[in-house]
Structures are given as C-alpha cells and as structure tokens.
mmCIF file of the N, C-alpha and C atoms, coordinates in Angstrom:
data_MODEL
# 
_entry.id   MODEL 
# 
loop_
_atom_site.group_PDB 
_atom_site.id 
_atom_site.type_symbol 
_atom_site.label_atom_id 
_atom_site.label_alt_id 
_atom_site.label_comp_id 
_atom_site.label_asym_id 
_atom_site.label_entity_id 
_atom_site.label_seq_id 
_atom_site.pdbx_PDB_ins_code 
_atom_site.Cartn_x 
_atom_site.Cartn_y 
_atom_site.Cartn_z 
_atom_site.occupancy 
_atom_site.B_iso_or_equiv 
_atom_site.pdbx_formal_charge 
_atom_site.auth_seq_id 
_atom_site.auth_comp_id 
_atom_site.auth_asym_id 
_atom_site.auth_atom_id 
_atom_site.pdbx_PDB_model_num 
ATOM 1   N N  . MET A 1 1  ? -53.537 14.641 35.668 1.00 0.00 ? 1  MET A N  1 
ATOM 2   C CA . MET A 1 1  ? -53.312 13.748 34.592 1.00 0.00 ? 1  MET A CA 1 
ATOM 3   C C  . MET A 1 1  ? -54.530 13.803 33.691 1.00 0.00 ? 1  MET A C  1 
ATOM 4   N N  . THR A 1 2  ? -54.280 13.692 32.389 1.00 0.00 ? 2  THR A N  1 
ATOM 5   C CA . THR A 1 2  ? -55.361 13.675 31.406 1.00 0.00 ? 2  THR A CA 1 
ATOM 6   C C  . THR A 1 2  ? -55.301 12.362 30.648 1.00 0.00 ? 2  THR A C  1 
ATOM 7   N N  . VAL A 1 3  ? -56.435 11.705 30.553 1.00 0.00 ? 3  VAL A N  1 
ATOM 8   C CA . VAL A 1 3  ? -56.560 10.469 29.790 1.00 0.00 ? 3  VAL A CA 1 
ATOM 9   C C  . VAL A 1 3  ? -57.514 10.748 28.638 1.00 0.00 ? 3  VAL A C  1 
ATOM 10  N N  . THR A 1 4  ? -57.076 10.431 27.420 1.00 0.00 ? 4  THR A N  1 
ATOM 11  C CA . THR A 1 4  ? -57.918 10.606 26.233 1.00 0.00 ? 4  THR A CA 1 
ATOM 12  C C  . THR A 1 4  ? -58.128 9.234  25.610 1.00 0.00 ? 4  THR A C  1 
ATOM 13  N N  . ASP A 1 5  ? -59.399 8.870  25.388 1.00 0.00 ? 5  ASP A N  1 
ATOM 14  C CA . ASP A 1 5  ? -59.654 7.554  24.806 1.00 0.00 ? 5  ASP A CA 1 
ATOM 15  C C  . ASP A 1 5  ? -59.792 7.654  23.287 1.00 0.00 ? 5  ASP A C  1 
ATOM 16  N N  . SER A 1 6  ? -60.026 6.519  22.631 1.00 0.00 ? 6  SER A N  1 
ATOM 17  C CA . SER A 1 6  ? -60.069 6.492  21.172 1.00 0.00 ? 6  SER A CA 1 
ATOM 18  C C  . SER A 1 6  ? -61.302 7.185  20.600 1.00 0.00 ? 6  SER A C  1 
ATOM 19  N N  . ALA A 1 7  ? -62.287 7.499  21.441 1.00 0.00 ? 7  ALA A N  1 
ATOM 20  C CA . ALA A 1 7  ? -63.462 8.258  21.012 1.00 0.00 ? 7  ALA A CA 1 
ATOM 21  C C  . ALA A 1 7  ? -63.261 9.749  21.269 1.00 0.00 ? 7  ALA A C  1 
ATOM 22  N N  . SER A 1 8  ? -62.018 10.159 21.566 1.00 0.00 ? 8  SER A N  1 
ATOM 23  C CA . SER A 1 8  ? -61.637 11.552 21.852 1.00 0.00 ? 8  SER A CA 1 
ATOM 24  C C  . SER A 1 8  ? -62.262 12.093 23.131 1.00 0.00 ? 8  SER A C  1 
ATOM 25  N N  . ARG A 1 9  ? -62.676 11.230 24.005 1.00 0.00 ? 9  ARG A N  1 
ATOM 26  C CA . ARG A 1 9  ? -63.207 11.643 25.304 1.00 0.00 ? 9  ARG A CA 1 
ATOM 27  C C  . ARG A 1 9  ? -62.033 11.869 26.244 1.00 0.00 ? 9  ARG A C  1 
ATOM 28  N N  . GLN A 1 10 ? -62.019 13.021 26.912 1.00 0.00 ? 10 GLN A N  1 
ATOM 29  C CA . GLN A 1 10 ? -60.932 13.358 27.826 1.00 0.00 ? 10 GLN A CA 1 
ATOM 30  C C  . GLN A 1 10 ? -61.423 13.419 29.258 1.00 0.00 ? 10 GLN A C  1 
ATOM 31  N N  . LEU A 1 11 ? -60.639 12.821 30.139 1.00 0.00 ? 11 LEU A N  1 
ATOM 32  C CA . LEU A 1 11 ? -60.908 12.907 31.573 1.00 0.00 ? 11 LEU A CA 1 
ATOM 33  C C  . LEU A 1 11 ? -59.682 13.462 32.257 1.00 0.00 ? 11 LEU A C  1 
ATOM 34  N N  . THR A 1 12 ? -59.890 14.363 33.196 1.00 0.00 ? 12 THR A N  1 
ATOM 35  C CA . THR A 1 12 ? -58.803 14.861 34.020 1.00 0.00 ? 12 THR A CA 1 
ATOM 36  C C  . THR A 1 12 ? -58.941 14.204 35.382 1.00 0.00 ? 12 THR A C  1 
ATOM 37  N N  . LEU A 1 13 ? -57.905 13.482 35.781 1.00 0.00 ? 13 LEU A N  1 
ATOM 38  C CA . LEU A 1 13 ? -57.925 12.737 37.033 1.00 0.00 ? 13 LEU A CA 1 
ATOM 39  C C  . LEU A 1 13 ? -56.844 13.254 37.969 1.00 0.00 ? 13 LEU A C  1 
ATOM 40  N N  . SER A 1 14 ? -57.110 13.188 39.244 1.00 0.00 ? 14 SER A N  1 
ATOM 41  C CA . SER A 1 14 ? -56.128 13.568 40.267 1.00 0.00 ? 14 SER A CA 1 
ATOM 42  C C  . SER A 1 14 ? -55.728 12.330 41.044 1.00 0.00 ? 14 SER A C  1 
ATOM 43  N N  . THR A 1 15 ? -54.504 12.315 41.518 1.00 0.00 ? 15 THR A N  1 
ATOM 44  C CA . THR A 1 15 ? -54.045 11.183 42.322 1.00 0.00 ? 15 THR A CA 1 
ATOM 45  C C  . THR A 1 15 ? -54.344 11.423 43.797 1.00 0.00 ? 15 THR A C  1 
ATOM 46  N N  . ASN A 1 16 ? -54.403 10.326 44.533 1.00 0.00 ? 16 ASN A N  1 
ATOM 47  C CA . ASN A 1 16 ? -54.542 10.451 45.977 1.00 0.00 ? 16 ASN A CA 1 
ATOM 48  C C  . ASN A 1 16 ? -53.149 10.561 46.595 1.00 0.00 ? 16 ASN A C  1 
ATOM 49  N N  . GLY A 1 17 ? -53.056 10.535 47.910 1.00 0.00 ? 17 GLY A N  1 
ATOM 50  C CA . GLY A 1 17 ? -51.780 10.693 48.601 1.00 0.00 ? 17 GLY A CA 1 
ATOM 51  C C  . GLY A 1 17 ? -50.765 9.615  48.271 1.00 0.00 ? 17 GLY A C  1 
ATOM 52  N N  . GLY A 1 18 ? -51.230 8.429  47.831 1.00 0.00 ? 18 GLY A N  1 
ATOM 53  C CA . GLY A 1 18 ? -50.338 7.342  47.461 1.00 0.00 ? 18 GLY A CA 1 
ATOM 54  C C  . GLY A 1 18 ? -49.980 7.346  45.981 1.00 0.00 ? 18 GLY A C  1 
ATOM 55  N N  . GLY A 1 19 ? -50.511 8.334  45.253 1.00 0.00 ? 19 GLY A N  1 
ATOM 56  C CA . GLY A 1 19 ? -50.214 8.427  43.832 1.00 0.00 ? 19 GLY A CA 1 
ATOM 57  C C  . GLY A 1 19 ? -51.140 7.613  42.947 1.00 0.00 ? 19 GLY A C  1 
ATOM 58  N N  . ASN A 1 20 ? -52.183 7.043  43.522 1.00 0.00 ? 20 ASN A N  1 
ATOM 59  C CA . ASN A 1 20 ? -53.118 6.236  42.751 1.00 0.00 ? 20 ASN A CA 1 
ATOM 60  C C  . ASN A 1 20 ? -54.285 7.069  42.250 1.00 0.00 ? 20 ASN A C  1 
ATOM 61  N N  . PHE A 1 21 ? -54.885 6.615  41.168 1.00 0.00 ? 21 PHE A N  1 
ATOM 62  C CA . PHE A 1 21 ? -56.054 7.287  40.604 1.00 0.00 ? 21 PHE A CA 1 
ATOM 63  C C  . PHE A 1 21 ? -57.031 6.240  40.093 1.00 0.00 ? 21 PHE A C  1 
ATOM 64  N N  . TYR A 1 22 ? -58.295 6.652  39.897 1.00 0.00 ? 22 TYR A N  1 
ATOM 65  C CA . TYR A 1 22 ? -59.328 5.718  39.473 1.00 0.00 ? 22 TYR A CA 1 
ATOM 66  C C  . TYR A 1 22 ? -60.457 6.492  38.824 1.00 0.00 ? 22 TYR A C  1 
ATOM 67  N N  . THR A 1 23 ? -61.104 5.859  37.845 1.00 0.00 ? 23 THR A N  1 
ATOM 68  C CA . THR A 1 23 ? -62.358 6.372  37.310 1.00 0.00 ? 23 THR A CA 1 
ATOM 69  C C  . THR A 1 23 ? -63.266 5.192  36.991 1.00 0.00 ? 23 THR A C  1 
ATOM 70  N N  . ALA A 1 24 ? -64.554 5.382  37.170 1.00 0.00 ? 24 ALA A N  1 
ATOM 71  C CA . ALA A 1 24 ? -65.542 4.364  36.818 1.00 0.00 ? 24 ALA A CA 1 
ATOM 72  C C  . ALA A 1 24 ? -66.102 4.634  35.419 1.00 0.00 ? 24 ALA A C  1 
ATOM 73  N N  . GLU A 1 25 ? -65.609 5.707  34.779 1.00 0.00 ? 25 GLU A N  1 
ATOM 74  C CA . GLU A 1 25 ? -66.077 6.051  33.438 1.00 0.00 ? 25 GLU A CA 1 
ATOM 75  C C  . GLU A 1 25 ? -65.676 4.957  32.444 1.00 0.00 ? 25 GLU A C  1 
ATOM 76  N N  . GLY A 1 26 ? -66.562 4.670  31.508 1.00 0.00 ? 26 GLY A N  1 
ATOM 77  C CA . GLY A 1 26 ? -66.284 3.657  30.494 1.00 0.00 ? 26 GLY A CA 1 
ATOM 78  C C  . GLY A 1 26 ? -65.483 4.239  29.342 1.00 0.00 ? 26 GLY A C  1 
ATOM 79  N N  . LEU A 1 27 ? -64.174 4.159  29.434 1.00 0.00 ? 27 LEU A N  1 
ATOM 80  C CA . LEU A 1 27 ? -63.305 4.677  28.384 1.00 0.00 ? 27 LEU A CA 1 
ATOM 81  C C  . LEU A 1 27 ? -63.060 3.609  27.320 1.00 0.00 ? 27 LEU A C  1 
ATOM 82  N N  . VAL A 1 28 ? -62.873 4.061  26.069 1.00 0.00 ? 28 VAL A N  1 
ATOM 83  C CA . VAL A 1 28 ? -62.660 3.154  24.953 1.00 0.00 ? 28 VAL A CA 1 
ATOM 84  C C  . VAL A 1 28 ? -61.169 3.113  24.610 1.00 0.00 ? 28 VAL A C  1 
ATOM 85  N N  . PRO A 1 29 ? -60.502 1.953  24.778 1.00 0.00 ? 29 PRO A N  1 
ATOM 86  C CA . PRO A 1 29 ? -59.079 1.871  24.451 1.00 0.00 ? 29 PRO A CA 1 
ATOM 87  C C  . PRO A 1 29 ? -58.866 1.981  22.937 1.00 0.00 ? 29 PRO A C  1 
ATOM 88  N N  . PRO A 1 30 ? -57.695 2.364  22.527 1.00 0.00 ? 30 PRO A N  1 
ATOM 89  C CA . PRO A 1 30 ? -56.517 2.669  23.318 1.00 0.00 ? 30 PRO A CA 1 
ATOM 90  C C  . PRO A 1 30 ? -56.593 4.056  23.943 1.00 0.00 ? 30 PRO A C  1 
ATOM 91  N N  . PHE A 1 31 ? -55.790 4.279  24.974 1.00 0.00 ? 31 PHE A N  1 
ATOM 92  C CA . PHE A 1 31 ? -55.764 5.533  25.719 1.00 0.00 ? 31 PHE A CA 1 
ATOM 93  C C  . PHE A 1 31 ? -54.457 6.266  25.476 1.00 0.00 ? 31 PHE A C  1 
ATOM 94  N N  . LEU A 1 32 ? -54.523 7.576  25.495 1.00 0.00 ? 32 LEU A N  1 
ATOM 95  C CA . LEU A 1 32 ? -53.331 8.415  25.538 1.00 0.00 ? 32 LEU A CA 1 
ATOM 96  C C  . LEU A 1 32 ? -53.315 9.060  26.918 1.00 0.00 ? 32 LEU A C  1 
ATOM 97  N N  . VAL A 1 33 ? -52.150 9.133  27.531 1.00 0.00 ? 33 VAL A N  1 
ATOM 98  C CA . VAL A 1 33 ? -52.039 9.641  28.897 1.00 0.00 ? 33 VAL A CA 1 
ATOM 99  C C  . VAL A 1 33 ? -50.962 10.710 28.965 1.00 0.00 ? 33 VAL A C  1 
ATOM 100 N N  . GLU A 1 34 ? -51.284 11.817 29.648 1.00 0.00 ? 34 GLU A N  1 
ATOM 101 C CA . GLU A 1 34 ? -50.273 12.838 29.908 1.00 0.00 ? 34 GLU A CA 1 
ATOM 102 C C  . GLU A 1 34 ? -50.418 13.335 31.337 1.00 0.00 ? 34 GLU A C  1 
ATOM 103 N N  . ILE A 1 35 ? -49.287 13.732 31.891 1.00 0.00 ? 35 ILE A N  1 
ATOM 104 C CA . ILE A 1 35 ? -49.248 14.226 33.260 1.00 0.00 ? 35 ILE A CA 1 
ATOM 105 C C  . ILE A 1 35 ? -48.717 15.645 33.249 1.00 0.00 ? 35 ILE A C  1 
ATOM 106 N N  . ALA A 1 36 ? -49.394 16.521 33.960 1.00 0.00 ? 36 ALA A N  1 
ATOM 107 C CA . ALA A 1 36 ? -48.962 17.918 34.070 1.00 0.00 ? 36 ALA A CA 1 
ATOM 108 C C  . ALA A 1 36 ? -48.678 18.220 35.533 1.00 0.00 ? 36 ALA A C  1 
ATOM 109 N N  . TYR A 1 37 ? -47.551 18.911 35.772 1.00 0.00 ? 37 TYR A N  1 
ATOM 110 C CA . TYR A 1 37 ? -47.173 19.277 37.129 1.00 0.00 ? 37 TYR A CA 1 
ATOM 111 C C  . TYR A 1 37 ? -46.335 20.536 37.074 1.00 0.00 ? 37 TYR A C  1 
ATOM 112 N N  . GLN A 1 38 ? -46.759 21.558 37.805 1.00 0.00 ? 38 GLN A N  1 
ATOM 113 C CA . GLN A 1 38 ? -46.049 22.833 37.899 1.00 0.00 ? 38 GLN A CA 1 
ATOM 114 C C  . GLN A 1 38 ? -45.673 23.392 36.526 1.00 0.00 ? 38 GLN A C  1 
ATOM 115 N N  . GLY A 1 39 ? -46.643 23.381 35.609 1.00 0.00 ? 39 GLY A N  1 
ATOM 116 C CA . GLY A 1 39 ? -46.446 23.975 34.294 1.00 0.00 ? 39 GLY A CA 1 
ATOM 117 C C  . GLY A 1 39 ? -45.708 23.107 33.292 1.00 0.00 ? 39 GLY A C  1 
ATOM 118 N N  . ARG A 1 40 ? -45.342 21.910 33.672 1.00 0.00 ? 40 ARG A N  1 
ATOM 119 C CA . ARG A 1 40 ? -44.619 20.998 32.783 1.00 0.00 ? 40 ARG A CA 1 
ATOM 120 C C  . ARG A 1 40 ? -45.512 19.806 32.469 1.00 0.00 ? 40 ARG A C  1 
ATOM 121 N N  . THR A 1 41 ? -45.563 19.415 31.187 1.00 0.00 ? 41 THR A N  1 
ATOM 122 C CA . THR A 1 41 ? -46.398 18.292 30.770 1.00 0.00 ? 41 THR A CA 1 
ATOM 123 C C  . THR A 1 41 ? -45.533 17.207 30.141 1.00 0.00 ? 41 THR A C  1 
ATOM 124 N N  . VAL A 1 42 ? -45.787 15.963 30.524 1.00 0.00 ? 42 VAL A N  1 
ATOM 125 C CA . VAL A 1 42 ? -45.093 14.810 29.957 1.00 0.00 ? 42 VAL A CA 1 
ATOM 126 C C  . VAL A 1 42 ? -46.157 13.836 29.452 1.00 0.00 ? 42 VAL A C  1 
ATOM 127 N N  . SER A 1 43 ? -46.008 13.407 28.197 1.00 0.00 ? 43 SER A N  1 
ATOM 128 C CA . SER A 1 43 ? -46.958 12.473 27.595 1.00 0.00 ? 43 SER A CA 1 
ATOM 129 C C  . SER A 1 43 ? -46.321 11.109 27.411 1.00 0.00 ? 43 SER A C  1 
ATOM 130 N N  . MET A 1 44 ? -47.118 10.066 27.541 1.00 0.00 ? 44 MET A N  1 
ATOM 131 C CA . MET A 1 44 ? -46.621 8.731  27.238 1.00 0.00 ? 44 MET A CA 1 
ATOM 132 C C  . MET A 1 44 ? -46.370 8.651  25.743 1.00 0.00 ? 44 MET A C  1 
ATOM 133 N N  . SER A 1 45 ? -45.336 7.935  25.348 1.00 0.00 ? 45 SER A N  1 
ATOM 134 C CA . SER A 1 45 ? -44.955 7.876  23.939 1.00 0.00 ? 45 SER A CA 1 
ATOM 135 C C  . SER A 1 45 ? -45.821 6.921  23.129 1.00 0.00 ? 45 SER A C  1 
ATOM 136 N N  . GLN A 1 46 ? -46.533 6.017  23.793 1.00 0.00 ? 46 GLN A N  1 
ATOM 137 C CA . GLN A 1 46 ? -47.386 5.059  23.102 1.00 0.00 ? 46 GLN A CA 1 
ATOM 138 C C  . GLN A 1 46 ? -48.755 5.014  23.762 1.00 0.00 ? 46 GLN A C  1 
ATOM 139 N N  . SER A 1 47 ? -49.787 4.764  22.948 1.00 0.00 ? 47 SER A N  1 
ATOM 140 C CA . SER A 1 47 ? -51.120 4.593  23.517 1.00 0.00 ? 47 SER A CA 1 
ATOM 141 C C  . SER A 1 47 ? -51.179 3.258  24.254 1.00 0.00 ? 47 SER A C  1 
ATOM 142 N N  . GLN A 1 48 ? -52.116 3.143  25.164 1.00 0.00 ? 48 GLN A N  1 
ATOM 143 C CA . GLN A 1 48 ? -52.220 1.975  26.032 1.00 0.00 ? 48 GLN A CA 1 
ATOM 144 C C  . GLN A 1 48 ? -53.570 1.298  25.865 1.00 0.00 ? 48 GLN A C  1 
ATOM 145 N N  . GLN A 1 49 ? -53.597 -0.015 25.982 1.00 0.00 ? 49 GLN A N  1 
ATOM 146 C CA . GLN A 1 49 ? -54.825 -0.795 25.873 1.00 0.00 ? 49 GLN A CA 1 
ATOM 147 C C  . GLN A 1 49 ? -55.480 -1.033 27.235 1.00 0.00 ? 49 GLN A C  1 
ATOM 148 N N  . SER A 1 50 ? -54.715 -0.864 28.295 1.00 0.00 ? 50 SER A N  1 
ATOM 149 C CA . SER A 1 50 ? -55.186 -1.192 29.642 1.00 0.00 ? 50 SER A CA 1 
ATOM 150 C C  . SER A 1 50 ? -54.947 -0.022 30.587 1.00 0.00 ? 50 SER A C  1 
ATOM 151 N N  . GLY A 1 51 ? -55.785 0.066  31.591 1.00 0.00 ? 51 GLY A N  1 
ATOM 152 C CA . GLY A 1 51 ? -55.599 1.070  32.628 1.00 0.00 ? 51 GLY A CA 1 
ATOM 153 C C  . GLY A 1 51 ? -54.776 0.555  33.799 1.00 0.00 ? 51 GLY A C  1 
ATOM 154 N N  . ALA A 1 52 ? -54.157 -0.607 33.643 1.00 0.00 ? 52 ALA A N  1 
ATOM 155 C CA . ALA A 1 52 ? -53.347 -1.204 34.701 1.00 0.00 ? 52 ALA A CA 1 
ATOM 156 C C  . ALA A 1 52 ? -51.935 -0.614 34.653 1.00 0.00 ? 52 ALA A C  1 
ATOM 157 N N  . CYS A 1 53 ? -51.803 0.641  35.026 1.00 0.00 ? 53 CYS A N  1 
ATOM 158 C CA . CYS A 1 53 ? -50.526 1.363  34.926 1.00 0.00 ? 53 CYS A CA 1 
ATOM 159 C C  . CYS A 1 53 ? -49.400 0.674  35.689 1.00 0.00 ? 53 CYS A C  1 
ATOM 160 N N  . ASN A 1 54 ? -49.738 0.106  36.857 1.00 0.00 ? 54 ASN A N  1 
ATOM 161 C CA . ASN A 1 54 ? -48.716 -0.543 37.679 1.00 0.00 ? 54 ASN A CA 1 
ATOM 162 C C  . ASN A 1 54 ? -48.228 -1.861 37.092 1.00 0.00 ? 54 ASN A C  1 
ATOM 163 N N  . ALA A 1 55 ? -48.768 -2.290 35.969 1.00 0.00 ? 55 ALA A N  1 
ATOM 164 C CA . ALA A 1 55 ? -48.256 -3.485 35.304 1.00 0.00 ? 55 ALA A CA 1 
ATOM 165 C C  . ALA A 1 55 ? -46.900 -3.197 34.659 1.00 0.00 ? 55 ALA A C  1 
ATOM 166 N N  . CYS A 1 56 ? -46.677 -1.960 34.247 1.00 0.00 ? 56 CYS A N  1 
ATOM 167 C CA . CYS A 1 56 ? -45.401 -1.577 33.608 1.00 0.00 ? 56 CYS A CA 1 
ATOM 168 C C  . CYS A 1 56 ? -44.586 -0.597 34.451 1.00 0.00 ? 56 CYS A C  1 
ATOM 169 N N  . HIS A 1 57 ? -45.273 0.317  35.144 1.00 0.00 ? 57 HIS A N  1 
ATOM 170 C CA . HIS A 1 57 ? -44.586 1.311  35.982 1.00 0.00 ? 57 HIS A CA 1 
ATOM 171 C C  . HIS A 1 57 ? -44.252 0.663  37.326 1.00 0.00 ? 57 HIS A C  1 
ATOM 172 N N  . THR A 1 58 ? -43.296 -0.257 37.263 1.00 0.00 ? 58 THR A N  1 
ATOM 173 C CA . THR A 1 58 ? -42.895 -1.056 38.418 1.00 0.00 ? 58 THR A CA 1 
ATOM 174 C C  . THR A 1 58 ? -41.428 -0.789 38.726 1.00 0.00 ? 58 THR A C  1 
ATOM 175 N N  . ASP A 1 59 ? -40.937 -1.430 39.758 1.00 0.00 ? 59 ASP A N  1 
ATOM 176 C CA . ASP A 1 59 ? -39.522 -1.344 40.108 1.00 0.00 ? 59 ASP A CA 1 
ATOM 177 C C  . ASP A 1 59 ? -39.002 -2.765 40.280 1.00 0.00 ? 59 ASP A C  1 
ATOM 178 N N  . PRO A 1 60 ? -38.289 -3.279 39.282 1.00 0.00 ? 60 PRO A N  1 
ATOM 179 C CA . PRO A 1 60 ? -37.761 -2.623 38.089 1.00 0.00 ? 60 PRO A CA 1 
ATOM 180 C C  . PRO A 1 60 ? -38.848 -2.446 37.022 1.00 0.00 ? 60 PRO A C  1 
ATOM 181 N N  . PRO A 1 61 ? -38.652 -1.477 36.107 1.00 0.00 ? 61 PRO A N  1 
ATOM 182 C CA . PRO A 1 61 ? -39.635 -1.190 35.053 1.00 0.00 ? 61 PRO A CA 1 
ATOM 183 C C  . PRO A 1 61 ? -39.863 -2.384 34.122 1.00 0.00 ? 61 PRO A C  1 
ATOM 184 N N  . GLN A 1 62 ? -41.053 -2.413 33.534 1.00 0.00 ? 62 GLN A N  1 
ATOM 185 C CA . GLN A 1 62 ? -41.420 -3.447 32.570 1.00 0.00 ? 62 GLN A CA 1 
ATOM 186 C C  . GLN A 1 62 ? -41.836 -2.812 31.248 1.00 0.00 ? 62 GLN A C  1 
ATOM 187 N N  . ASN A 1 63 ? -41.679 -3.529 30.151 1.00 0.00 ? 63 ASN A N  1 
ATOM 188 C CA . ASN A 1 63 ? -42.203 -3.167 28.832 1.00 0.00 ? 63 ASN A CA 1 
ATOM 189 C C  . ASN A 1 63 ? -41.805 -1.763 28.361 1.00 0.00 ? 63 ASN A C  1 
ATOM 190 N N  . GLY A 1 64 ? -40.619 -1.326 28.695 1.00 0.00 ? 64 GLY A N  1 
ATOM 191 C CA . GLY A 1 64 ? -40.132 -0.028 28.210 1.00 0.00 ? 64 GLY A CA 1 
ATOM 192 C C  . GLY A 1 64 ? -40.592 1.184  29.000 1.00 0.00 ? 64 GLY A C  1 
ATOM 193 N N  . ALA A 1 65 ? -41.346 0.966  30.077 1.00 0.00 ? 65 ALA A N  1 
ATOM 194 C CA . ALA A 1 65 ? -41.783 2.088  30.918 1.00 0.00 ? 65 ALA A CA 1 
ATOM 195 C C  . ALA A 1 65 ? -40.600 2.621  31.704 1.00 0.00 ? 65 ALA A C  1 
ATOM 196 N N  . PRO A 1 66 ? -40.658 3.895  32.149 1.00 0.00 ? 66 PRO A N  1 
ATOM 197 C CA . PRO A 1 66 ? -39.555 4.464  32.914 1.00 0.00 ? 66 PRO A CA 1 
ATOM 198 C C  . PRO A 1 66 ? -39.560 4.069  34.390 1.00 0.00 ? 66 PRO A C  1 
ATOM 199 N N  . GLY A 1 67 ? -40.425 3.171  34.796 1.00 0.00 ? 67 GLY A N  1 
ATOM 200 C CA . GLY A 1 67 ? -40.513 2.803  36.207 1.00 0.00 ? 67 GLY A CA 1 
ATOM 201 C C  . GLY A 1 67 ? -41.572 3.618  36.912 1.00 0.00 ? 67 GLY A C  1 
ATOM 202 N N  . ARG A 1 68 ? -41.456 3.700  38.203 1.00 0.00 ? 68 ARG A N  1 
ATOM 203 C CA . ARG A 1 68 ? -42.419 4.483  39.002 1.00 0.00 ? 68 ARG A CA 1 
ATOM 204 C C  . ARG A 1 68 ? -42.306 5.957  38.626 1.00 0.00 ? 68 ARG A C  1 
ATOM 205 N N  . ILE A 1 69 ? -43.426 6.657  38.716 1.00 0.00 ? 69 ILE A N  1 
ATOM 206 C CA . ILE A 1 69 ? -43.474 8.081  38.394 1.00 0.00 ? 69 ILE A CA 1 
ATOM 207 C C  . ILE A 1 69 ? -43.547 8.864  39.693 1.00 0.00 ? 69 ILE A C  1 
ATOM 208 N N  . TYR A 1 70 ? -42.655 9.817  39.869 1.00 0.00 ? 70 TYR A N  1 
ATOM 209 C CA . TYR A 1 70 ? -42.596 10.653 41.085 1.00 0.00 ? 70 TYR A CA 1 
ATOM 210 C C  . TYR A 1 70 ? -42.545 12.111 40.690 1.00 0.00 ? 70 TYR A C  1 
ATOM 211 N N  . THR A 1 71 ? -43.105 12.959 41.522 1.00 0.00 ? 71 THR A N  1 
ATOM 212 C CA . THR A 1 71 ? -42.932 14.414 41.352 1.00 0.00 ? 71 THR A CA 1 
ATOM 213 C C  . THR A 1 71 ? -41.954 14.894 42.411 1.00 0.00 ? 71 THR A C  1 
ATOM 214 N N  . PRO A 1 72 ? -41.230 15.942 42.099 1.00 0.00 ? 72 PRO A N  1 
ATOM 215 C CA . PRO A 1 72 ? -40.250 16.446 43.066 1.00 0.00 ? 72 PRO A CA 1 
ATOM 216 C C  . PRO A 1 72 ? -40.918 17.011 44.315 1.00 0.00 ? 72 PRO A C  1 
# 
C-alpha cells in the first residue's frame, strides 16, 4: 500500500497477517491511499483526513467505503 500526504511525501507500507498496518511517520493530511496486489492497483476515490481506516472499512461499511478489504 502507498500513502501520499499533502506534502507529496510517499510511504510504502505492508500489512501484517491480520491485514493491519502502522507508521509512526508524521504525515500531513489529507492522504491519498492506493493498494497494489499481483500487478493490480486500486486507489481510494477520495483523500482522507484520518488514518483510522477501520472507521469506514467496517462490516457493514460506513461513509461510502466498500467495507473490509480482502485479497484473493
């Protein structure tokens, strides 16, 4: 996953076995987020103000998010 902040700083993060990720880097909101897997990239359609991804990527989904994100 790549996170780009409003200062054009990019971080590439990997998830752990539970699908969670974390950085202690001081990113400047809003953020753009994209996920790449097996040569395919999907970007979020809107920038985000918070890194609390599980606030919207829930079951059932909140705020227009597609719900939980899974890879095949």
